[in-house]
PLY file of the C-alpha trace (Angstrom):
ply
format ascii 1.0
element vertex 128
property float x
property float y
property float z
element edge 127
property int vertex1
property int vertex2
end_header
3.42 -2.03 -1.69
3.37 0.31 1.18
-0.32 1.10 0.70
-1.27 -2.42 0.72
0.70 -3.89 3.67
-1.07 -0.37 5.73
-4.42 -1.60 3.99
-4.09 -5.14 5.30
-3.08 -3.84 8.89
-5.84 -2.10 9.34
-8.17 -4.79 8.35
-6.45 -7.15 11.09
-6.66 -3.97 13.20
-10.48 -4.16 12.44
-11.19 -7.58 12.90
-8.84 -8.01 16.37
-11.22 -5.18 17.53
-14.81 -7.02 16.70
-13.15 -10.33 18.20
-12.26 -8.70 21.48
-15.51 -6.65 21.58
-17.54 -9.87 20.42
-15.93 -12.00 23.61
-17.38 -10.10 26.31
-20.91 -10.44 24.98
-20.39 -14.04 24.36
-19.33 -14.87 27.89
-22.49 -12.52 29.34
-24.55 -14.89 27.29
-23.10 -17.96 28.21
-23.10 -16.80 32.49
-26.45 -15.21 31.75
-27.84 -18.75 31.38
-25.99 -19.94 33.78
-28.26 -20.87 36.71
-27.79 -19.42 40.39
-26.82 -22.43 42.73
-28.50 -22.45 45.92
-27.38 -25.45 48.33
-29.89 -26.80 50.41
-27.98 -27.38 54.15
-28.78 -29.11 57.28
-31.61 -26.20 58.61
-30.51 -23.87 55.77
-30.38 -22.65 52.05
-27.25 -20.94 51.65
-27.44 -18.29 50.10
-30.66 -17.31 51.93
-31.30 -14.93 48.95
-30.61 -14.46 45.10
-31.47 -12.07 42.62
-31.65 -13.36 38.97
-33.04 -11.45 35.72
-36.76 -12.86 33.88
-35.76 -16.05 32.08
-32.88 -16.85 34.61
-33.02 -20.09 37.08
-31.83 -21.38 40.23
-30.61 -24.48 41.02
-30.88 -26.16 44.09
-28.48 -28.80 45.44
-28.44 -30.96 48.35
-25.41 -31.00 50.09
-23.52 -34.18 50.89
-22.99 -33.85 54.48
-27.01 -33.18 55.24
-28.07 -35.99 58.10
-32.18 -34.68 57.58
-34.10 -34.27 55.37
-35.10 -31.61 52.94
-37.41 -29.99 50.32
-37.75 -26.71 48.56
-41.64 -25.41 48.44
-42.76 -22.27 47.17
-44.83 -20.35 49.87
-45.50 -17.42 48.18
-44.63 -15.58 44.44
-46.28 -13.03 42.21
-50.01 -12.95 41.94
-49.83 -13.42 38.23
-47.64 -16.43 38.33
-48.54 -20.06 36.54
-48.20 -23.56 37.59
-47.06 -22.83 41.04
-46.92 -26.38 42.02
-44.00 -26.69 39.63
-41.71 -24.27 41.63
-41.76 -27.31 44.93
-40.08 -30.29 44.63
-42.53 -33.72 44.87
-40.53 -35.55 47.41
-37.96 -35.24 50.69
-34.18 -35.64 49.77
-30.87 -36.17 52.42
-28.18 -35.73 49.84
-27.78 -36.58 46.14
-30.39 -34.45 44.96
-31.01 -31.44 42.69
-34.29 -28.97 41.68
-33.52 -26.66 38.99
-36.50 -24.23 38.08
-36.58 -21.15 35.19
-38.23 -18.07 36.72
-40.07 -16.11 33.55
-42.47 -14.08 35.90
-40.65 -11.14 37.88
-41.15 -10.86 41.31
-40.40 -11.91 44.58
-40.88 -15.68 45.23
-39.98 -17.24 49.10
-39.25 -20.55 49.84
-39.17 -22.84 52.80
-38.25 -26.12 53.63
-41.66 -27.78 54.94
-39.78 -29.75 57.46
-38.05 -26.67 58.62
-40.40 -23.97 57.99
-39.26 -21.39 60.49
-35.32 -22.33 60.17
-34.71 -22.71 56.37
-36.15 -19.79 54.19
-34.95 -18.22 50.54
-36.08 -15.54 48.74
-35.52 -15.47 45.43
-35.68 -11.90 43.39
-36.71 -11.47 39.46
-35.84 -8.50 38.03
-37.33 -7.63 34.24
0 1
1 2
2 3
3 4
4 5
5 6
6 7
7 8
8 9
9 10
10 11
11 12
12 13
13 14
14 15
15 16
16 17
17 18
18 19
19 20
20 21
21 22
22 23
23 24
24 25
25 26
26 27
27 28
28 29
29 30
30 31
31 32
32 33
33 34
34 35
35 36
36 37
37 38
38 39
39 40
40 41
41 42
42 43
43 44
44 45
45 46
46 47
47 48
48 49
49 50
50 51
51 52
52 53
53 54
54 55
55 56
56 57
57 58
58 59
59 60
60 61
61 62
62 63
63 64
64 65
65 66
66 67
67 68
68 69
69 70
70 71
71 72
72 73
73 74
74 75
75 76
76 77
77 78
78 79
79 80
80 81
81 82
82 83
83 84
84 85
85 86
86 87
87 88
88 89
89 90
90 91
91 92
92 93
93 94
94 95
95 96
96 97
97 98
98 99
99 100
100 101
101 102
102 103
103 104
104 105
105 106
106 107
107 108
108 109
109 110
110 111
111 112
112 113
113 114
114 115
115 116
116 117
117 118
118 119
119 120
120 121
121 122
122 123
123 124
124 125
125 126
126 127
C-alpha cells in the first residue's frame, strides 16, 4: 500500500512539474503575439523606438488628448520589403484612430508623421 501511495505521489509531482514548466511557455507565446503599443501624440510618437521579432506587430493608437491631425508614414525600410504602401495610414486623424501592422521582414523601419516630419519620428527594429 505504501508503494502505491509513493508511486501516486511521484506521478502527481511529475504532472505538477510539467504543468508548471508549460505555463511560462504558454504565457511567453501569448505575449509574443501581443503587439507593441505606440501612442500617436501631438508632435511625438511614444516611444520613439521599438524592437520586435520577425512576425511581430506594432499597434499605433492616437491619443485622446490630441488637438492636431497625424498620420503614420513609412519613410524607409528594408530593401527586400514588399507592399511598402501598406505600412502607412491612408488618412490622418486627430483622435479615435488605430493602425496595426505586422512585420514579417527583419530590418530597420523609419516612420514619420507627414504633417510633422521633423518632430514625429519612430524607428521599428525587427530582429530575426
